[in-house]
C-alpha positions in Angstrom: 0.6 10.9 1.1 1.7 10.1 4.7 -1.8 11.0 6.0 -3.3 8.1 4.0 -1.7 5.6 6.5 -2.3 5.5 10.2 0.5 6.3 12.6 2.4 3.0 13.2 2.3 3.7 16.9 -1.5 3.5 16.8 -1.6 0.1 15.1 -1.3 -1.9 18.4 0.0 -5.4 18.5 2.0 -7.3 15.9 -1.0 -9.1 14.5 -2.8 -5.8 13.8 0.3 -4.4 12.2 0.7 -7.5 10.0 -2.9 -7.3 9.0 -2.4 -3.6 8.0 0.7 -4.5 6.0 -1.0 -7.4 4.2 -3.9 -5.1 3.3 -1.6 -2.4 1.8 0.8 -4.6 -0.1 0.7 -7.0 -3.1 2.8 -9.9 -4.2 3.9 -10.2 -7.8 1.9 -13.1 -9.3 3.7 -16.5 -8.9 6.7 -14.9 -7.2 6.6 -17.3 -4.2 6.2 -20.3 -6.5 9.0 -19.1 -8.8 11.3 -18.7 -5.8 10.4 -22.2 -4.5 11.1 -23.7 -7.9 14.5 -21.9 -8.2 15.4 -23.2 -4.7 14.3 -26.7 -5.7 16.4 -26.7 -8.9 19.4 -24.7 -7.8 19.6 -25.5 -4.1 18.8 -23.3 -1.1 22.4 -22.3 -0.7 22.4 -20.7 -4.2 19.3 -18.5 -4.1 19.4 -15.1 -2.5 17.4 -11.9 -2.5 19.4 -8.6 -2.7 17.0 -5.7 -2.4 17.2 -2.0 -2.2 15.5 -0.7 0.9 16.7 1.7 3.6 15.6 2.8 7.0 12.0 2.0 7.9 11.6 0.3 4.5 13.8 -2.6 5.8 11.7 -3.0 8.9 8.5 -3.0 7.0 9.9 -5.4 4.3 11.2 -7.8 6.9 7.8 -7.8 8.6 6.1 -8.4 5.3 8.3 -11.5 4.7 7.1 -12.8 8.1 3.4 -11.8 7.6 3.3 -13.6 4.2 5.0 -16.7 5.7 7.7 -16.2 3.0 10.1 -18.8 4.4 7.5 -21.5 4.7 6.1 -20.8 1.2 9.4 -20.5 -0.7 11.9 -22.5 1.4 14.2 -19.5 1.5 15.7 -18.8 4.9 15.4 -15.2 6.1 19.2 -14.8 6.3 19.3 -15.1 2.5 17.7 -11.7 2.2 20.2 -8.8 2.0 19.2 -5.1 1.9 21.3 -2.3 0.4 20.7 1.4 0.5 21.4 2.2 -3.1 20.8 0.1 -6.2 24.4 0.2 -7.3 25.3 -1.5 -4.0 23.8 -4.7 -5.2 26.9 -5.4 -7.4 29.4 -5.9 -4.5 26.9 -8.1 -2.6 26.3 -10.2 -5.7 30.1 -10.5 -6.2 30.7 -11.5 -2.6 27.9 -14.1 -2.7 29.1 -15.5 -6.0 25.6 -15.0 -7.6 25.4 -16.4 -11.1 22.0 -15.0 -12.1 20.0 -12.0 -11.1 16.3 -11.1 -11.7 15.5 -7.4 -11.5 13.0 -4.9 -12.9 15.4 -2.0 -12.9 17.7 -1.5 -15.9 19.9 0.6 -13.7 20.6 -2.3 -11.4 21.3 -4.7 -14.3 23.7 -2.1 -15.8 25.7 -2.2 -12.5 25.7 -6.0 -12.6 27.0 -6.4 -16.2 30.5 -7.3 -15.3 29.5 -9.1 -12.1 26.7 -11.5 -12.8 26.7 -13.6 -16.0 23.0 -14.3 -16.3 20.7 -11.2 -16.0 17.0 -11.3 -16.3 15.1 -8.0 -16.9 11.8 -8.6 -15.2 8.8 -6.7 -16.6 10.6 -3.4 -17.3 8.7 -0.2 -17.6 8.4 1.6 -20.9 10.7 4.4 -19.5 13.2 1.7 -18.3 13.3 0.2 -21.7 13.8 3.6 -23.4 16.5 4.5 -20.9 18.5 1.2 -20.6 17.9 -1.0 -23.7 20.9 0.3 -25.6 23.2 -0.6 -22.7 21.6 -3.9 -21.8 20.8 -5.2 -25.3 22.5 -8.6 -25.8 23.3 -8.9 -22.1 19.9 -9.5 -20.6 16.9 -11.8 -21.1 13.7 -9.8 -20.9 10.6 -11.5 -19.3 7.2 -10.2 -18.6 6.6 -12.1 -15.3 7.1 -15.2 -13.2 4.9 -17.2 -15.5 7.4 -16.8 -18.3 10.3 -17.8 -16.0 8.4 -20.8 -14.7 7.8 -22.0 -18.3 11.6 -22.0 -18.9 12.4 -23.9 -15.7 
């Protein structure tokens, strides 16, 4: 798998690296619009991203936020993006930030947030995720299929 991608050292300048990242990544449909609407309705001081990424993933993800012009498109400042190494580490970050709602595609994450965040949205879970986590999350989460569904409720 690693041989599919060129060595980062051979990519040259930042613009070339950004082009490479943009060509090999995708944005969930309406994610930027959804975040912008959340920020407009809740306030920029109340919307955060808490993401699991470690090591080089953090570097790549931060660069993707820049390459996609994330801050300009959503209105979310880059210092509102927090990375954790493990999924269960999202809970203490959410507690510290006083997060009242959380959108995640992983049942495992939502399970760790049950006693921490009152409003949990299970975003487009996989079949395996539903089979594994539905019993624990039933009644505690709202399941949505994508940002279009969230936007309709805003």
